[in-house]
N, C-alpha and C positions, 0 to 999 in steps of 0.2 A: 312209319308214314304210311303205313299198310291202312289205316284206318280212315285216312285221308284220301290215297290214290290207289290206284291198281294198275300197273303195267303188263304188258307182255313184253319177251325180250327176256333175257340174262337176269338171274336174280343178282342184286349187286352185292354179293358174298365174295371173299376172295376166291375160294373154291372153284366158284363159276364163272367169274368174270375176268379173270385173266387171260391174255394172250396169250398163246404159245405158237412155237415157230421152231422149225429143224435150224438144226445146226450141224455144222461136219465134226466129228467128235474122232475119236480113236479105236481102230479096229478091234473087236474085243481077245479074237485071236493073237496077234501080232504084236498090237501095242503100238502101231504105226496110224499116221495120220488117216483118214478115211478119203480116197482120192474118188472125187466125181470125172464124169466123162465130160465132155465140152453141155452136150444137151442135156445132161444130169442137173449139172449146173442152169444153166439159162431156166429151168423149169421150174428147180427149187428157189432160184431168186424170184420168180414170176412171183411162186406162191406166196413164198416171205412178204413179198412187198404189197401183194393184196389183202394182206391179215394184218400188218402191221400200218398201213396208210390210214390215218384219218383225215386227210384232206380233201374233199369233194373233186377240185380241181386236178389234185395229184393223181387222185383214183382214175380220171375221165381220160386219162393216155394211156391207160390199160384196159379199160372196158371193151365189150363189145362195140360195133359202130349200131347205131340206131335215129332212126328220125323221131325228133322230139313234137310231144305234143302241140298243136297247133292252140291258140287263142280260143279261137272258135270251137275245137276237141274241149277244151277246160270250160267255156261256158256251158256245152251242152251236159258233160258231167253235171257239173252245178247243178244246172234244171233238175237232172235227173234224180240228184240226191234232194234236190226241194220237194221234188214231186213224191219223194215217200212220206215226207212228213217230217224232217226235221225241223228245230225252231231256226238254227239259222248254219250256214254253208259259208265257213271262212278261208282266205288264207292259198285256195289254191292256185293263186294265180302264183307263187312261189313255185309251183310243179313244172320239174323239167324233163324229166322220163318219157316213154314213149306211151302213146294213146291206148295202145293195150291194155296198159295197165292199168286206165285209168278205167276200160272196159270190165277188166276181171274185178276189182273193185265193185263196179254197178252190181255185175251179177250175185255177188257176194253179198251186199246188202241188201239186195232184192230177194233173195231167198232167205233170208232170217225174218225180212218183213210179212213174206208168207206167214208164217207162222206166229209172230207176234208184233201185228203192226200198230199196236196202241203204245207202245215203249217209245217209237219213234220222236213223236214229236214232243218230250221230253226232255232230247238230245241236243246240243250245239255241236256239229260237227265242224273239226279246224284240220288244217294243214299246217305245219311249222317244228322248228326246230327243238329236238329233247334231250336227253340224257343221251350220248353214244352208247350204253348199254341196253337202251329202251328201243323196240320197235311202235310201239302206242300207248296209250295210254287215256284209260276214261276217269277221269274225278268226279266223287261221289258228292262233294257239295255243290260243284259249279254246273255239273250234268255236262261237262266238257269232255268230248272223244276227240283225242288228236292221234292225229297220223303223222311218225316221224319223217319230216322232210332229209333226214339224213341217213336213211333205208327206202325210203318209199322215192327219194331223186335218184338211186343207185340202187337200180333193182338188182342185177348181176351180185353186186355185193351182197346185199339182202338175203338172195337165194342162198349163197353158199353160205354165210353166217346161219342161217337157218338149219340148214342141212346136217351144220355142224353139231349144235344144240340136238337137233334127232339122234344124230350119231352116238352120243352122250345121254342119251334117255334125258334127257332134262326136258323135251318137250314131246309129245304123244307118236308114238309111232306109225307110218303111214301119211303122217301128216307134212304140208309144205310151207311155204310163207303165205299163204292165204288164208291158211289159219288163225291170223292174227287178225283179220277183222269178224271172224267168229266170237275169236276170244274176248275181244272187247264188247260184241255184242252179248255176249254173255255175262259180264259184268255189270251192263245197262240194265238186261233182263233181269237180276241177283237184285239189284237195286232197285227198281220198277218193286217189285213183289217184297220188297223188302226181308228175300229169305236170309237169317243165321245161317252162316257155310259152317261151323262146326259143327252145330245143331242138325243140321240138314245131313253132312256126311256121316256122322253116329246112327243118326236113326237110319238110315241106308245100310249101313252095316249090319245093325244089330237085327235087318229086316232080312238079310242075305246068308246069315252066319249065327251058325248056335255057341252059344257061350256069353261072353260078356266083350267088352269092347274097350281097348286103350290106346295109349298113343301109339306103340310099336306096332301092335296090329292094324291098325288104320294107315298107319304111314306105310308099312308093306303094301297093302289092299290097293290101297293110290299108287304107289309108286308100282307096283308090277300092271297093274290097269289102267292105269294113266300117263304118269311123266314124275318125274321128281319134282319139277315145278310147283305139283297140282299137290303135293304132301307138304311143302313147306310153309311156315310160320302157324296161325291156325287156320289152315286150310281157304287161304284166300281166295287160291286162284284152283280152288276145285272144280267147280260150276263152269269156271272160266274154261279150262283145260278140256273140260267134258265135251262143252260146246264146239267149242275150234274142232275137237276129234271126229266130233258127232256128223258137222255139216262138210267139213275137207278131206278125211279120210274116204278113199274108195271101202274100206272093208272096217267100219267102225267096231270097235269090241265092245264085250257087252256092257261094261261100266259105262264107258260112255252114253251108252243106250239107254240104261235104268237111269243116269243123271236127266237124261232130256224127256224122259217119258214121265217120272215123278213132277218134271218144274211146268210141264203141258197140263197134268193132273192141279198143280196149284193153283194157275192160268184158268183152266175153265171150273173149278172152286170160287177161284175170287169175280169171274166174269158174269 
């Protein structure tokens, strides 16, 4: 389905999408069951609950307290998005998280808009429920960019889940959950300028390495310089992951800067 949709979040393959949690086992030395203290048991139970629950209503019981955004704040956000030039902005009446998240989303889209204002009028921005393993999604056929309400209406869980993926090097080091907006806009930019991802990756590799390019060399280069997710398939998330790191990280690495600079060159030549 990568030819039709690009997704931010976990690749839906068993090796990455499985959720794991700790359970008491046996002590390696004595063979006796591991015994936790009362405080350790409570901490473990809470951690396991956060990782295994999929029902937002249940998670709300253990989420940190916050004041949901008001309808006035949501409307202000919608107007702000419309001012950036999105073709349409829909579904945000379903938003139930804190207003500060709307402000962060606004700041992130504005950051990309400063570099690529021409891309925004081709996009329909939406808010709604997607697969539980997807943070957001950009569809190259419909030009709809959807923020997944399962995550954006549960910020604490979203932060925890994204950080776990970074810890496994599935997403770029030094990034946080806010990289998702940049990631999806990276898909929109590559779509707008019709960039062939595999050829683009190969070209950059050959320009920066002596010798030849093959899949193994390319995978290692991208995984070490960006993330595992960026190397999957036919490098369908190569640009998106690079753009995510470039805008989101406090210390962007050389590969994401290389990708960004080459895309800006493509833009200059097109305009």
